[in-house]
Structures are given as C-alpha cells and as structure tokens.
N, C-alpha and C positions, 0 to 999 in steps of 0.2 A: 188532625195532618190534615194538610191539603191531597187530595188524591191525584194529582199529576206529579207529585213530589216521589221519587223512589221510594221505597222501604226497606228497611233493614229486618232481615230474619235471626231467629234465633241462633243461627250458624254464623250468625255475625257479617254474612254476605251482603250484597244491596241487589236488590231485586226493581229491575227495572221494567217500569209500565208497559207493556205491548199499546204500540200504537193502533188505533181502532179506524180501519180504511173501509168499513162499511159507505160509507159515506161518498168517497172517493168511487168505488163501484159503481154505487148506485147511479151517481150522476153523469159518471162516465158513460155507461152502459142506455143511460138516456138521450142522450147527444148524441151516438153512435145512431142510436136505431132507427131513423129516417133517413140518414145522408148517405147510404151506396145507392137507395132506391129511389133517390131523391136525382142527384147526379149523373143516374143511369136513364132516367126520363130526360133530364136535361139534354141530354148526350141524342138520343131520338126525336126532339124536338129539334137541333140546331145541325142536323147531320140536312145533306144537301141531297142525298140518297137514301133507298130504300135499303133494311141489310140482306136482304133477298134480292137486288138488282145483278142482271147478269156482271160479271168480268171484266168485260170493256169499260162496263157504264159507269161503273164504278172505278176504275182507272182514271176514266173521264173527270170523273167529281174529284180527284184527290187532286188530276191536274189543274183542274179551277180552283179550286180549294184548299191547297195543302195546309196551311195555315189552321184552318177551322179545324182538321181532322187531326193537327197534332193538339188542339186544345181538345178535340174528342178523345185522345189518347190520356193526358194529364188528367179527365176528369173519370176516368175511366182505373184510377189507379186505388182509390177508398173500395174499387168491388169486393176485396177479400172481407171486408168490414160486414159483407151481408151474412157471414154466419155469425157475429156477434149479436147483428141487429134478430136475428133468428131467435138465438139467443133468450135475449132482451123479453120476446114476446112469452116464451117458453115460460120465462121462469114466472114473470107476473101473471102468469095464471093456472100456475102448477098444482095450486093448493086448491084451486075451486072445482077444473076440468081437469083432474090431471090426468085419466086416460086417454081422452083428446090432445090434452096438450104434449104426451108426450109420443105419442102417433104424429103428430104432426110438426114433433121439431126434430123427429128423428128423421122424418120423409125431406123435410126440408134441408136442414144442414146437412144429412150423408149427400143428397143427389147436388147441393151447392158447389161441397167439398169435392165431389168427383169429377162434376164439370170444370172446376177453378182449376185443377190438378191435370185434365185429361185432354182440356179441350184449350186452343190457341188464344194469346192474349190478343192486348189492345191494339197492337203494331201487325196488321196484316197485310199478306201479300201484294193485296191495291196500292196499299201503302209505301213499301218497300219499292214497287215494280217502278211509281214515280220517283221515291227521295232518292232510289239510289240508281238510276237509269237504267234498271235491267231489261230484258227481254219482254215485252207481254204475253207474246206466244210461250214460251217456257214458263213465265211466272203464272200464267193462266193453267198448264199442266201441274204445276207443284199444286193449285190452289185444289185444283179438281183432286189429284192425287192424296191430299190430306183429307177432305171430305169424304174419300171413299173412303178410309180405313175402318178398320173394324173397331178401332181404340175412340175414335172419334161417335160412332155411331154409339158406342156403348155411353159414352160423357156426354151426349146432346141428349138421349133418353131419360138419363136420369135427374138431368140438368131440368130439363121442360117439367119432369115431375117433381121437381122443386120448386118452380116456380109457379105451376097451375095449382097440383093437389097438395103439396107442403104447404104453401101459403093458405091456400082455401079452410085448409082444415087450422093453422094456427089464426085465420083471422075467425073463422067460428068460434073457436078456443075464446080468443079476444071478447068477440061480443056475448058469450056464455058467461063470460066470469065476469060482467060488469066492472072489473076493475076500472075500466076508459067506459065513453060514451060509445051506444051498441055499436049509432054511425062508423062508430071506426074503426070498428070490427069487420063490419062489412065491407069497410073501402079495402082493408087490406085482404077479405074475402073475392071479393069482387074484382078487385085491382089484378091480382095476379093469375087469377083463372081465365079471366077473356085477353091476358096480354098475348098468345099466340091467333087469337084470332081479330086483332085488332087490323082494321085495313090501310095500311098502311104505315110509316114509321109517324108521321104526328101523331098519328090519334093514337099509337104504341105508346108514346112518349110522354101522353097525358093520361092515359093508363097506367103507366110507371106513376107518376107524381100524385093521381091517386094513391097509389100502394103505399108511397111515399108517407102520406097521409095515414093511414091505418097501422105502418109501423110508428108513426108520431103516440097510436094511441100507450105504446108500450112506454113512451117517454112519460107522458102523462102519466100512469099511474106509479113509474118508479119514482118519480120529483114529490108524488103525495104519499111517498111509501115511509114511515118512521123507518130506522137503519135498524132498531131489534123485529119489525115484519120482515123487513130484506132479507135478513140473513143472522144466527149465530154470532153473538161476539167474541173474538181471541178466547181461549180455552181460560186461560190464565184469570182473564176478567169475568170472564162464567163462572168458576170458582170460587171467587173472590166474595163475589154477590149473593154466592149461595150459602 
C-alpha cells in the first residue's frame, strides 16, 4: 500500500496520515533569518539624518524627505521577525554548543521582546510633527518626556543588551558549532556587538548588513539540514516507523 494513502485499522476507521511540515518550517526560518536586520541596515543607509540627531534637525530632515521617511517606516515593519531570526540561530546551534546557544538565545530574544513591546515604533514624533502639521515645540516636549520615562529606559537597556551581548553570544555559538562557515558566525558577533559604536548612521547601516550576513549563516545551515535532523516527525509517523 502507498504510504500516502489513508489506512484502515481493525476498528474499521480510516486513519489519515498527518502532513509532515518540517520542511516548511525549516525553509521558512531560513528565509526569515537575514531579512529583518538587513532591512534595518538599509533604513540606516538611506536615512538622511542620524538616529541621535536633535529634534529640530530630524524635523527638518523629515520636511525635506517625507517620502523617504515613509519608506523607512515600511522597511521597519518586518522588524518583529528578528525574534524568530534569533530563534533560527539558536535552533541550528543548540545541539553542538547547547549552553552557549541557550544563554545567547535568552539574552537576545528576551531583550528584543522587551524592546519591541516597551519602545516606540517606526512612526516617530518628528515624523508626526511634519505629517500632521503639529507644533514642533510641543512635540519636542513629547519626545523628551517619552525618552525620560523609566519604562523606556528599561526597554532601551534590554534591547541594547540583546543587540550587543545577545548577538555576540549567538555569533560565537554559530562559529563554534561549525554548522555554517566560521566567518558568518564572526559577522553576526561583530556586527551586533559594534553596532552602538559605529560613527554615524551610514556606518551603522553597513554594520547591520554585515550582521544580516551572519544571520544568513543560520539560513545556510537550515537549508542543508535534512528534515530528520531538523526535528522529530509527527508523532503518528514516528510510531508507524518504529
């Protein structure tokens, strides 16, 4: 009997073979892994002003390049995928360097989750000032008040730890696991750790592109991994083959 056909047991009931979706999840993680950090790197590269620029300077940049800032917002929509991207790195390294992989994943995914939840999104007060014609002085006070809130300080700290320490540990785990070329693990470690130290938004963008190359190391490993090594099969299939 074909393995794709339904089988009838002694009770006369038809048992439907479950779909094996391991390949879908494996390829999906491989596709996701480099995307969010790569798009964020592009945001830095095309931005006409640095992220830490004074409020009035950023407002002037939005006024002169409003369309570009709208594009930057859309490019940041997949940023939440950085959590499954981090999971992809942890998944391909967990067997060879389990402790390092676990610590790196906890720091990275925990910090990213806190940052995404506690910090503001891609639509900034500077953009709203220009787009909605709001009073710049009032909106500057809004920005200053938001930045001074303790909850923003906590979110910023955890997010920075995720990008610097978390990605550093995950990059080391990727390099040590040898599931991808060592230089890809180094790219992930160096790109994340040096991000806050980059002089200007263009250099920071280049650093994030390098980090995306590191994340692509997880894609490389996932695409080369057989389904049986990626995960266990559905339970009924496992019972049937035993």
